[in-house]
C-alpha positions as CSV (number, residue, x, y, z in Angstrom):
1,M,189.0,284.3,135.6
2,T,188.5,282.1,138.6
3,Y,185.3,282.6,140.6
4,P,186.3,283.4,144.2
5,H,184.3,280.7,146.1
6,F,182.7,282.6,149.0
7,D,180.9,281.0,151.9
8,P,177.4,282.6,151.8
9,V,177.2,282.1,155.6
10,I,179.4,284.5,157.6
11,F,179.0,282.5,160.9
12,K,176.5,280.3,162.7
13,I,175.1,280.5,166.2
14,G,173.4,277.2,166.8
15,P,170.6,276.9,164.1
16,L,170.9,280.6,163.3
17,A,173.0,281.4,160.3
18,I,174.1,284.9,159.5
19,R,174.4,285.2,155.7
20,W,176.2,287.8,153.5
21,Y,173.1,288.4,151.5
22,G,171.0,289.3,154.6
23,L,173.9,291.6,155.8
24,M,173.8,293.4,152.4
25,Y,170.1,294.0,152.8
26,L,170.7,295.4,156.3
27,A,173.6,297.6,155.2
28,G,171.6,298.9,152.2
29,F,168.8,300.1,154.5
30,L,171.2,301.7,157.0
31,F,173.1,303.6,154.3
32,A,169.9,304.5,152.5
33,S,168.4,306.0,155.6
34,F,171.5,308.1,156.1
35,W,171.4,309.3,152.5
36,I,167.7,310.1,152.6
37,S,168.2,312.2,155.7
38,R,171.1,314.1,154.0
39,L,169.2,314.8,150.8
40,A,165.8,315.6,152.4
41,K,166.7,319.2,153.4
42,G,167.9,320.0,149.9
43,R,164.4,319.0,148.6
44,G,162.6,321.1,151.2
45,L,161.6,318.1,153.3
46,N,161.8,318.4,157.0
47,L,161.9,314.7,158.1
48,S,162.1,314.2,161.8
49,K,163.9,311.1,163.2
50,E,160.6,309.6,163.8
51,N,159.4,310.3,160.3
52,L,162.6,308.8,158.9
53,S,162.3,305.7,161.0
54,D,158.7,305.2,159.9
55,L,159.7,305.8,156.2
56,V,162.4,303.1,156.4
57,F,160.0,300.7,158.1
58,Y,157.5,301.3,155.3
59,A,160.2,300.7,152.7
60,V,161.4,297.5,154.3
61,L,157.8,296.1,154.3
62,G,157.4,297.3,150.7
63,V,160.6,295.6,149.5
64,I,159.9,292.3,151.3
65,L,156.2,292.0,150.5
66,G,156.4,293.4,147.1
67,G,159.6,291.6,146.1
68,R,158.2,288.2,147.2
69,L,154.8,288.7,145.6
70,G,156.5,290.0,142.4
71,Y,158.5,286.8,142.3
72,V,155.5,284.6,142.9
73,I,153.4,286.4,140.2
74,F,156.0,287.2,137.5
75,Y,158.5,284.4,137.8
76,N,157.0,281.2,139.2
77,G,153.2,281.4,139.3
78,A,152.5,277.8,138.3
79,Y,154.7,276.4,141.1
80,F,153.2,278.5,143.8
81,L,149.7,277.7,142.7
82,E,150.5,274.0,143.4
83,H,152.4,274.8,146.6
84,P,150.7,278.0,148.1
85,L,152.4,277.6,151.5
86,K,155.8,278.0,149.8
87,I,154.9,281.6,149.2
88,F,155.9,282.3,152.8
89,A,159.2,280.4,152.6
90,V,161.2,283.5,151.9
91,W,164.3,281.9,153.4
92,E,164.4,279.6,150.4
93,G,165.0,282.6,148.1
94,G,163.0,284.2,145.3
95,M,162.6,288.0,145.2
96,S,161.8,290.2,142.3
97,F,163.2,293.7,142.0
98,H,160.2,295.0,140.0
99,G,157.8,293.6,142.6
100,G,159.9,295.2,145.3
101,L,159.8,298.5,143.5
102,L,156.0,298.4,143.3
103,G,155.9,297.6,147.0
104,V,158.1,300.5,147.9
105,V,156.1,302.9,145.7
106,T,152.9,301.8,147.3
107,A,154.4,302.1,150.8
108,M,155.7,305.6,149.9
109,L,152.3,306.7,148.7
110,I,150.7,305.5,152.0
111,F,153.4,307.2,154.0
112,C,153.0,310.5,152.1
113,R,149.3,310.5,152.6
114,K,149.6,309.7,156.3
115,Q,152.3,312.4,156.9
116,K,150.8,314.9,154.3
117,L,154.1,315.1,152.4
118,P,154.5,315.9,148.7
119,V,154.9,312.6,146.8
120,L,157.4,313.8,144.1
121,N,159.6,315.6,146.6
122,L,159.9,312.4,148.8
123,G,160.2,310.3,145.7
124,D,163.2,312.3,144.5
125,V,165.0,311.6,147.7
126,V,164.0,307.9,148.1
127,V,165.1,306.9,144.6
128,A,168.4,308.6,145.1
129,A,169.1,306.2,148.0
130,A,167.8,303.1,146.2
131,P,171.0,302.4,144.2
132,I,172.9,301.8,147.4
133,G,170.7,298.8,148.3
134,L,170.7,297.7,144.6
135,G,174.5,297.6,144.4
136,L,174.9,295.8,147.7
137,G,172.2,293.3,146.8
138,R,174.1,292.5,143.5
139,I,177.2,291.9,145.5
140,G,175.2,289.5,147.7
141,N,174.1,287.7,144.5
142,F,177.7,287.4,143.4
143,I,178.8,286.0,146.8
144,N,175.9,283.5,146.6
145,G,177.0,282.5,143.1
146,E,173.5,283.0,141.8
147,L,171.8,284.9,138.9
148,W,174.9,284.3,136.7
149,G,175.2,285.4,133.1
150,R,175.2,283.5,129.8
151,T,178.2,281.5,128.6
152,T,180.9,283.6,127.1
153,D,184.5,283.6,125.9
154,V,185.5,287.1,127.2
155,P,188.7,287.1,129.4
156,W,186.7,287.9,132.5
157,G,184.2,285.1,132.2
158,M,183.8,283.0,135.3
159,V,182.8,279.4,136.0
160,F,180.1,279.6,138.7
161,P,179.2,276.8,141.0
162,Y,176.0,274.9,139.9
163,A,176.2,276.6,136.5
164,G,178.1,274.0,134.5
165,D,181.7,273.9,133.4
166,L,181.6,276.8,130.9
167,P,182.7,280.4,131.8
168,R,179.8,282.9,132.1
169,H,179.4,286.6,132.3
170,P,179.6,287.9,135.9
171,S,176.3,289.7,135.2
172,Q,175.8,290.4,138.9
173,L,178.9,292.7,138.8
174,Y,177.7,294.4,135.7
175,E,174.4,295.2,137.4
176,M,176.2,296.3,140.6
177,L,178.3,298.8,138.5
178,L,175.3,300.1,136.4
179,E,172.3,299.9,138.8
180,G,174.4,300.6,141.9
181,V,177.5,302.8,141.3
182,L,176.6,304.6,138.0
183,L,173.0,305.2,138.8
184,F,173.9,306.5,142.3
185,F,176.2,309.1,140.9
186,I,173.8,310.2,138.2
187,L,171.0,310.8,140.7
188,W,173.4,312.5,143.1
189,L,174.4,314.8,140.3
190,L,170.8,315.6,139.5
191,H,170.3,316.6,143.2
192,R,173.5,318.6,143.3
193,L,172.4,320.5,140.1
194,K,169.0,321.2,141.9
195,T,167.0,319.9,139.0
196,P,163.2,320.5,139.0
197,I,161.0,318.4,141.4
198,G,160.4,315.0,139.8
199,V,163.5,314.8,137.6
200,P,165.4,312.4,139.9
201,F,162.3,310.3,140.5
202,F,161.5,309.8,136.8
203,S,165.1,309.5,135.8
204,F,165.5,306.6,138.2
205,F,162.8,304.6,136.4
206,L,164.1,305.5,133.0
207,L,167.8,304.7,133.7
208,Y,167.2,301.5,135.8
209,G,164.9,300.2,133.0
210,V,167.6,300.9,130.4
211,F,170.4,299.4,132.4
212,R,168.4,296.3,133.3
213,F,167.1,295.8,129.8
214,G,170.7,295.9,128.5
215,V,172.2,293.6,131.1
216,E,169.5,291.0,130.4
217,F,171.2,290.4,127.0
218,V,174.1,288.7,128.9
219,R,172.2,287.4,131.9
220,E,170.9,283.8,131.9
221,P,167.1,283.9,132.0
222,D,165.3,282.1,134.8
223,V,165.3,278.4,134.1
224,Q,161.5,278.0,134.7
225,L,160.7,280.8,132.2
226,G,163.5,280.8,129.6
227,Y,163.1,283.2,126.7
228,L,159.7,284.7,126.1
229,W,158.2,286.7,123.2
230,G,160.8,287.4,120.5
231,G,163.6,286.0,122.6
232,A,163.0,288.6,125.4
233,T,163.4,287.8,129.1
234,M,161.0,288.5,131.8
235,G,163.4,291.1,133.2
236,Q,163.3,293.0,129.8
237,I,159.5,292.8,129.6
238,L,159.1,294.2,133.1
239,S,161.7,296.9,132.4
240,L,159.8,298.3,129.4
241,P,157.0,299.9,131.5
242,M,159.7,301.5,133.7
243,I,161.4,303.1,130.6
244,L,158.0,304.4,129.3
245,F,157.0,305.7,132.7
246,G,160.3,307.5,133.1
247,L,160.1,309.1,129.7
248,V,156.5,310.2,130.1
249,G,157.3,311.6,133.6
250,L,160.3,313.6,132.4
251,L,158.3,315.0,129.5
252,W,155.5,316.0,131.9
253,V,158.1,317.7,134.2
254,H,159.6,319.5,131.3
255,R,156.2,320.8,130.1
256,R,155.2,321.8,133.6
257,E,158.4,323.8,134.1
258,H,158.0,325.7,130.8
259,R,154.4,326.6,131.7
């Protein structure tokens, strides 16, 4: 298949460039805030407009700070040790989902403590909205022609710009369908079935970890890292604690409900 060559820049106003990737981030936060507001009542959370605005603000900070620090620590530590000022050059790219997740969890804990809200109740709602941003973010990656997959001979393989002349898996679209669409509907169904408190939260960690671990088999590893222990990628290594955390959390919820 032919890769549809998108212009990553929507339009320019002088030196200011409006990019599709940034627009996806903005749309993700807007849709997520709407979905959080809709699901909150079903989980017994009375979030005022002010609370919701504060929560989204905390989440934005968590994603940006955590995502950037996660990339610096997990993916390119040696480079940033030599060029520490480049840590702040976020416009040059370089964000880590796993770092962003840790940032959001930290922000959510601070928010819950400040507002005296139950952590798992809020967590159930927040994770249900997360796939919206994840799916839109992967579309942004595809438009940018980045984070492509490994070489392949499948009929839907694509030749990406800056990735050589061989067709590759469109792994960004795989992740969009798994981490975005499928994960969204599974978490929505868990809410609709009124599962016990904590089930959507821990299910998110388990399912995202499984989906990401699987996609990494066809996604090209970061060039500065390559393959690590036993041929695993950094994405797979970072997904394993998520899978374990999700499994242990679901077991804990199951035992708590039976008691």
